[in-house]
C-alpha positions in Angstrom: -31.3 87.5 134.8 -34.0 90.2 134.9 -34.8 91.8 131.5 -33.7 95.2 132.7 -30.2 93.9 133.4 -29.9 92.5 129.9 -30.4 96.0 128.4 -27.0 97.2 129.7 -24.7 95.0 127.7 -24.4 96.5 124.2 -26.1 99.2 122.3 -26.5 100.1 118.6 -27.5 103.7 117.9 -28.8 104.7 114.5 -28.7 108.5 114.5 -30.4 109.9 112.5 -32.9 107.7 110.9 -32.6 108.5 107.1 -35.2 109.0 104.4 -37.9 110.1 106.7 -39.6 113.5 107.2 -37.8 115.0 110.2 -35.1 113.8 112.5 -35.1 110.8 114.9 -32.8 108.1 116.1 -33.1 104.4 117.0 -31.5 102.6 119.9 -31.1 98.8 119.9 -30.2 97.0 123.1 -28.3 93.7 122.7 -27.4 90.9 125.1 -23.9 89.3 125.4 -24.7 87.0 122.4 -25.4 90.0 120.2 -29.1 89.4 120.1 -31.5 92.3 120.2 -33.4 92.5 123.4 -35.1 95.9 123.2 -35.5 98.8 120.7 -36.6 102.4 121.1 -37.6 105.0 118.5 -36.6 108.5 119.7 -38.0 111.7 118.5 -35.4 114.0 119.8 -36.8 117.5 119.3 -39.6 119.3 121.0 -42.7 120.7 119.2 -43.5 124.0 121.0 -46.5 125.1 119.0 -49.0 124.3 121.8 -47.3 126.7 124.1 -46.4 129.6 121.9 -49.8 129.9 120.3 -51.2 130.7 123.7 -52.5 134.3 123.8 -52.9 134.5 120.0 -56.3 135.3 118.5 -58.1 132.1 117.5 -58.7 133.2 113.9 -54.9 133.2 113.4 -54.7 129.5 114.2 -55.2 127.9 110.8 -52.4 130.1 109.3 -50.1 129.4 112.3 -50.8 125.7 112.3 -50.1 125.4 108.6 -46.5 126.4 109.6 -46.0 123.4 111.9 -44.8 121.4 109.0 -43.6 122.0 105.4 -44.5 118.4 104.5 -48.2 118.3 105.5 -49.3 121.9 106.0 -52.7 121.4 104.5 -53.5 118.7 107.1 -52.9 121.1 110.0 -54.7 123.9 108.1 -57.8 121.8 107.7 -57.9 120.4 111.3 -57.2 123.8 112.7 -60.0 125.5 110.7 -62.4 122.8 111.8 -61.6 123.5 115.4 -62.2 127.1 114.7 -65.5 126.3 113.0 -66.5 124.6 116.3 -65.5 127.7 118.3 -67.8 129.8 116.0 -70.5 127.2 116.2 -71.4 127.7 112.5 -72.5 125.5 109.6 -69.8 125.7 107.0 -71.4 126.1 103.5 -71.4 122.8 101.5 -69.3 124.3 98.7 -66.6 125.4 101.1 -66.5 121.9 102.5 -66.1 120.5 99.0 -63.2 122.9 98.3 -61.6 122.0 101.6 -61.9 118.3 100.7 -60.2 118.8 97.3 -57.3 120.6 99.0 -56.9 117.9 101.6 -57.0 115.1 99.0 -54.4 117.0 97.0 -52.2 117.1 100.1 -52.7 113.3 100.6 -51.8 112.5 97.0 -48.6 114.6 96.9 -47.5 113.5 100.4 -48.1 109.8 99.6 -46.1 110.3 96.4 -43.2 111.8 98.3 -43.2 108.9 100.7 -43.5 106.1 98.1 -41.3 107.4 95.3 -38.7 109.6 97.1 -38.3 107.8 100.4 -39.2 104.1 99.9 -38.9 103.3 96.2 -35.1 103.1 96.5 -35.4 100.1 98.8 -38.1 98.6 96.7 -36.4 99.0 93.3 -32.7 98.7 94.2 -33.1 96.3 97.2 -32.7 96.7 100.9 -29.0 95.6 100.7 -28.1 97.9 97.8 -25.2 100.3 98.1 -26.5 103.3 100.1 -24.5 105.6 97.8 -27.1 104.8 95.0 -30.0 103.7 97.1 -31.8 107.0 96.8 -34.1 108.9 94.4 -31.1 109.5 92.1 -30.4 105.8 91.9 -34.1 105.2 91.0 -33.9 107.9 88.3 -30.8 106.2 86.8 -32.2 102.6 86.8 -35.9 103.3 86.1 -36.3 106.9 85.0 -40.0 106.5 84.2 -40.7 105.6 87.9 -38.9 108.7 89.1 -40.8 110.9 86.5 -44.1 109.4 87.7 -43.3 110.3 91.3 -42.5 113.9 90.2 -45.7 114.1 88.3 -47.9 113.0 91.2 -46.2 115.5 93.6 -46.7 118.2 91.0 -50.3 117.3 90.5 -51.1 117.6 94.2 -49.0 120.7 94.8 -50.5 122.6 91.9 -54.0 122.0 93.2 -52.9 123.2 96.7 -51.3 126.3 95.1 -54.5 126.9 93.0 -56.7 126.8 96.1 -54.4 128.0 98.8 -52.2 130.6 97.0 -48.9 128.7 97.5 -47.7 125.1 97.7 -46.0 125.4 101.1 -47.8 126.8 104.1 -50.9 127.7 102.0 -53.8 129.9 103.1 -57.3 129.8 101.6 -58.9 127.8 104.4 -60.3 130.0 107.1 -62.6 129.7 110.1 -66.1 129.3 108.8 -65.1 128.1 105.3 -62.7 129.2 102.6 -61.4 132.6 101.7 -62.9 132.8 98.2 -65.1 130.8 95.8 -63.6 128.7 93.0 -63.6 130.1 89.5 -64.5 128.1 86.4 -61.1 128.7 85.0 -59.3 127.2 88.0 -61.7 124.3 88.2 -61.1 123.4 84.5 -57.3 123.8 85.0 -57.4 121.2 87.8 -59.7 118.8 85.9 -57.3 118.8 82.9 -54.6 117.1 84.9 -56.8 114.3 86.1 -56.4 111.8 83.2 -52.6 111.7 83.4 -52.7 111.4 87.2 -55.0 108.4 87.0 -52.8 106.8 84.5 -49.7 107.3 86.6 -51.4 106.0 89.8 -52.6 102.8 88.0 -49.2 102.3 86.3 -47.4 102.5 89.7 -49.8 100.1 91.3 -49.2 97.6 88.6 -45.4 97.9 89.1 -45.6 97.6 92.8 -47.8 94.5 92.7 -45.2 92.9 90.3 -42.3 93.3 92.8 -44.0 92.9 96.2 -43.5 89.1 96.2 -39.7 89.8 96.3 -40.0 91.0 99.9 -41.6 88.2 101.8 -39.1 88.3 104.7 -39.9 92.0 105.1 -43.6 91.4 104.9 -43.3 88.8 107.6 -41.4 91.0 110.0 -42.2 94.7 109.3 -44.5 95.5 112.3 -46.4 92.3 111.5 -48.3 91.9 114.7 -51.9 92.4 115.9 -53.1 95.9 116.7 -56.4 97.7 116.5 -57.0 100.1 113.6 -58.6 103.5 113.8 -59.7 106.2 111.4 -62.6 108.3 110.1 -65.4 106.7 108.1 -68.3 108.1 106.2 -71.8 106.7 105.7 -71.9 102.9 105.2 -68.3 102.8 106.5 -66.8 104.3 103.3 -63.3 105.9 103.2 -63.4 109.4 104.6 -60.6 112.0 104.8 -62.4 115.1 106.0 -65.3 114.4 108.4 -67.3 111.5 109.7 -67.1 109.4 112.8 -64.2 107.3 114.2 -64.2 103.6 113.9 -61.9 101.1 115.6 -61.6 97.5 114.5 -59.7 94.7 116.1 -56.5 93.1 114.5 -58.6 90.8 112.3 -60.0 93.9 110.6 -63.5 92.5 111.1 -64.4 92.7 114.8 -65.7 96.1 115.8 -64.2 97.5 118.9 -66.0 100.8 118.7 -67.8 102.8 116.0 -69.8 106.0 115.6 -67.3 107.8 117.9 -67.6 111.5 117.8 -64.0 113.0 117.4 -65.1 115.9 119.6 -65.3 113.4 122.5 -61.8 112.0 121.8 -60.8 112.4 125.4 -63.4 109.9 126.5 -61.6 107.1 124.6 -58.0 108.3 123.8 -55.3 109.3 126.2 -51.6 109.8 125.9 -48.6 108.4 127.6 -45.2 110.1 127.9 -42.1 108.0 127.5 -38.7 109.2 128.9 -36.9 108.3 125.7 -38.9 110.5 123.3 -40.6 113.9 123.0 -43.3 112.1 120.9 -46.2 111.1 123.1 -47.9 107.7 122.8 -51.7 107.8 122.5 -53.7 104.6 123.3 -57.3 103.5 123.5 -58.3 104.3 127.0 -60.7 101.4 127.7 -57.9 98.9 127.1 -55.2 100.8 129.0 -51.5 101.2 128.3 -50.0 99.5 126.4 -52.8 97.1 125.5 -54.7 99.9 123.8 -52.2 100.1 120.9 -53.7 100.9 117.5 -52.5 102.1 114.1 -53.8 104.9 111.9 -53.0 105.9 108.3 -53.4 104.2 105.0 -53.1 100.6 106.2 -55.6 101.3 109.0 -58.0 103.3 106.9 -58.3 100.5 104.3 -58.7 97.9 107.0 -61.6 99.7 108.6 -63.7 100.6 105.6 -66.2 98.6 103.6 -65.4 100.5 100.4 -63.4 103.5 99.2 -66.4 105.0 97.3 -64.6 105.2 94.0 -64.6 102.5 91.3 -60.9 102.2 90.5 -59.7 102.3 94.1 -62.4 99.8 95.1 -61.0 97.3 92.5 -57.6 97.7 94.1 -59.1 97.4 97.6 -60.4 94.0 96.7 -56.9 92.8 96.0 -55.5 94.5 99.1 -58.0 92.6 101.3 -56.7 89.3 99.9 -53.2 90.0 101.4 -51.9 89.8 104.9 -53.5 92.8 106.4 -51.3 93.2 109.5 -47.8 93.8 108.0 -46.7 97.5 107.9 -45.0 96.7 104.6 -48.5 96.9 103.1 -48.6 100.6 104.0 -47.0 101.0 100.6 -49.8 99.2 98.8 -52.4 101.1 100.8 -50.7 104.4 100.1 -50.8 103.8 96.3 -54.5 102.9 96.5 -55.2 106.1 98.4 -53.4 108.1 95.7 -55.7 106.6 93.1 -58.7 107.2 95.4 -57.6 110.8 95.9 -57.4 111.6 92.2 -60.8 109.9 91.5 -62.5 111.8 94.4 -60.9 115.1 93.4 -62.5 114.6 90.0 -65.9 113.8 91.5 -65.8 116.9 93.7 -64.7 119.3 91.0 -67.5 118.0 88.7 -70.2 118.8 91.2 -72.6 121.4 89.7 -72.4 123.5 92.9 -68.6 123.6 93.2 -68.6 127.2 91.8 -71.2 128.5 94.3 -70.3 131.9 95.7 -71.4 131.1 99.3 -68.2 129.7 100.8 -67.9 131.2 104.3 -70.0 131.5 107.4 -69.3 134.6 109.5 -69.7 134.7 113.2 -68.1 135.8 116.5 -66.9 133.1 118.9 -69.9 131.2 120.4 -68.1 128.5 122.3 -65.0 128.5 124.5 -63.8 125.1 123.2 -63.4 123.6 119.8 -62.0 120.4 118.4 -61.2 119.7 114.8 -60.4 116.2 113.3 -59.5 115.1 109.8 -57.4 112.5 108.1 -53.8 113.6 107.3 -51.6 111.5 104.9 -50.3 109.6 107.9 -53.6 109.2 109.8 -56.0 110.8 112.1 -55.1 114.4 113.1 -56.7 116.2 116.0 -56.6 119.9 117.0 -58.2 121.0 120.4 -58.4 124.7 121.3 -59.7 126.6 124.3 -60.2 130.4 124.2 -61.1 133.2 126.7 -63.8 135.8 126.4 -61.6 137.8 124.0 -61.1 135.0 121.6 -57.5 134.4 122.7 -56.1 130.9 122.9 -55.6 129.7 126.5 -54.9 126.1 125.7 -54.0 124.0 122.6 -53.5 120.3 122.3 -52.5 118.5 119.1 -52.5 114.7 118.5 -50.6 114.2 115.3 -51.0 111.1 113.2 -47.4 110.0 113.8 -48.1 110.1 117.5 -51.0 107.6 117.1 -48.5 105.2 115.5 -45.7 105.7 118.1 -46.4 102.5 120.0 -46.6 100.4 116.9 -43.4 101.9 115.4 -41.5 101.1 118.6 -42.8 97.5 118.6 -42.1 97.3 114.8 -38.4 98.2 115.0 -37.9 95.6 117.7 -39.5 92.9 115.6 -37.4 93.8 112.6 -34.2 94.1 114.6 -34.7 90.7 116.3 -35.1 89.1 112.8 -32.3 90.8 110.9 -29.7 92.4 113.2 -26.6 90.4 114.3 -24.8 92.4 117.0 -21.6 90.4 116.4 -21.2 91.9 113.0 -23.0 94.9 111.6 -24.1 95.0 108.0 -25.5 98.2 106.5 -28.4 96.3 104.9 -29.7 94.9 108.2 -29.7 98.3 109.8 -31.4 99.7 106.7 -34.3 97.3 107.3 -34.7 98.7 110.8 -35.0 102.2 109.3 -37.2 100.9 106.5 -39.9 99.7 108.8 -40.2 103.3 110.1 -40.5 104.5 106.5 -43.5 102.3 106.0 -45.3 104.4 108.6 -44.0 107.5 106.9 -43.7 109.4 110.1 -43.8 113.2 109.8 -41.5 114.3 112.5 -41.4 117.8 111.0 -44.5 118.3 113.0 -42.3 118.2 116.1 -38.9 119.5 114.9 -37.4 122.0 112.5 -33.9 121.5 111.3 -31.7 122.3 108.3 -28.5 120.9 106.8 -27.3 117.4 105.9 -28.3 114.2 107.5 -25.3 111.9 107.6 -25.6 108.5 109.2 -23.2 107.3 111.9 -23.9 103.9 113.6 -21.8 102.7 116.5 -21.6 99.3 118.2 -20.6 99.8 121.8 -19.3 97.3 124.3 -20.7 96.9 127.8 -17.9 99.2 129.0 -18.8 101.9 126.4 -15.9 101.4 124.1 -16.5 101.4 120.3 -16.4 97.9 118.8 -17.4 98.9 115.2 -18.3 102.1 113.3 -20.3 102.5 110.1 -20.6 105.9 108.4 -22.9 107.0 105.6 
C-alpha cells in the first residue's frame, strides 16, 4: 500500500501543544495497527509583520520589531537595528556595540531561564509521566522550591539588565539605528555588576543539578530528535561562541566536518532559501546547495555549542568540555546547552561591563539612508535571527523579510516529533505520558511561536483519537 494511503486510517491531534511560547498543534497519523506513520507540527496563526510595516519609516523598525514578541523582544530589536545600520551604511561606535551585546546576552539568559525552569523543569524534576495537574512550575516549587527560586532569580537578573538599558523589560527601546539611545552611566553599570556573583552561583548550581539527573532520561535522549542534521550559527574569531556579530558556520552532523564557514549573513539568500508547507504558517528554511529536504539544519544552543571551538569564557568552557563528551545529536541536550549558555551569558556580561570604555559617551552614528537594502543578523535565544529590509528614496519600507530562529528548526522539529511518536505512542491506547513526550521534544527546541501569533486566555489540552471513519475512539482532556 502506498504511504499516502496509510495516512488516512487514524489520526491523533494534540491541540494546543502546551508549555511552549505561542500556540501550535501536532497531528499524528496512524495505520490500522495503531503505529505512527507520519507526524506534523502545525503553527496555526499568521505573522503579519512583514506586510503591515510596509510604508513605515525605516527608523521606526527597531521599535516596531521589538513588538513582534513579548518573549524575545530584544532579539528582534537588535537584528532590526543592525539591518537599519546597514541602510545607513555607518560604523556603529564600539561602546554602543558593547551595550547592545550586554542587552542581547541578558535576553538570552532570561529567555533560557524561562525555557528551562518554567517550561521544561517540570518534566525533568517530576517525570514525563507525572500527573499533569502538578507537572508545572507550581509542582516544581512545591517539590524543590530552591530550583524554582533559582529560575526566578535568573529571569529577574536578565530582565533587570534589559530594563536598565532599554527602559522597560517588555518591548524595550534603547537600541536605535546607528547605535544606542544614550551612554551607560557608572551608577547603572555598578548596579548590574553587583548582581553577577549570585547569577554565576545559580547557573553553576543548576548545571550541577541537571548533570545529576540527566542519566534518568536515556530513552528520551535516544529518541528526542536524535538524528543527523547540519548545525548553523554565528561564530567569532577562532570559531568562538558569538551572539551579536561574526560569520555563519555550518558543520555536518558529526560536529567536525565543515560544510561552509566564513559566510556573510548579508548574503544569506545565496545559501538559505525557504519552503512553504501546506500544514503550517511557519516556513521551513534549508541549506540551498543541498536542496529540500536534504538541506535540513538546526540552530540554537545545541547547534551553537556544536559549531564552536570554545565559548571564550572560563566557566562555560569547562562545561563545554563535558558537553562535548555526550551524544551531540539528541535534542534533549538542548537543555544542557541552554544552561551552559546561561553561564556564558553571565560571564560575558561581566567582561563587557568591566571594559574601561563601556562608559564612553560616543554611542551613536548619525546619517541619512545611504543604501536601499539592509540585512541584520544576530543570535536569538533560539538561534540565528535575520531581518532583511528594502526602502524607497524617502526611507519608507517597501519590503521586509524575517527568518526567525524557530523557522530554521522547523524541519528538525517535524522530524523529531515523528521519531518520538514512533517510539512512545501506542494508538490502540492513549496515555497522557506518551503524548507529553511528543510535546516535550518540541519544548527542547523552545520554539517561540509568539513571533508568529498573538493570543490571550487559557490553553486547555484536548486530545482525540479518531477512527478511519472520523468517529471519536478516545478522548483525553487536560
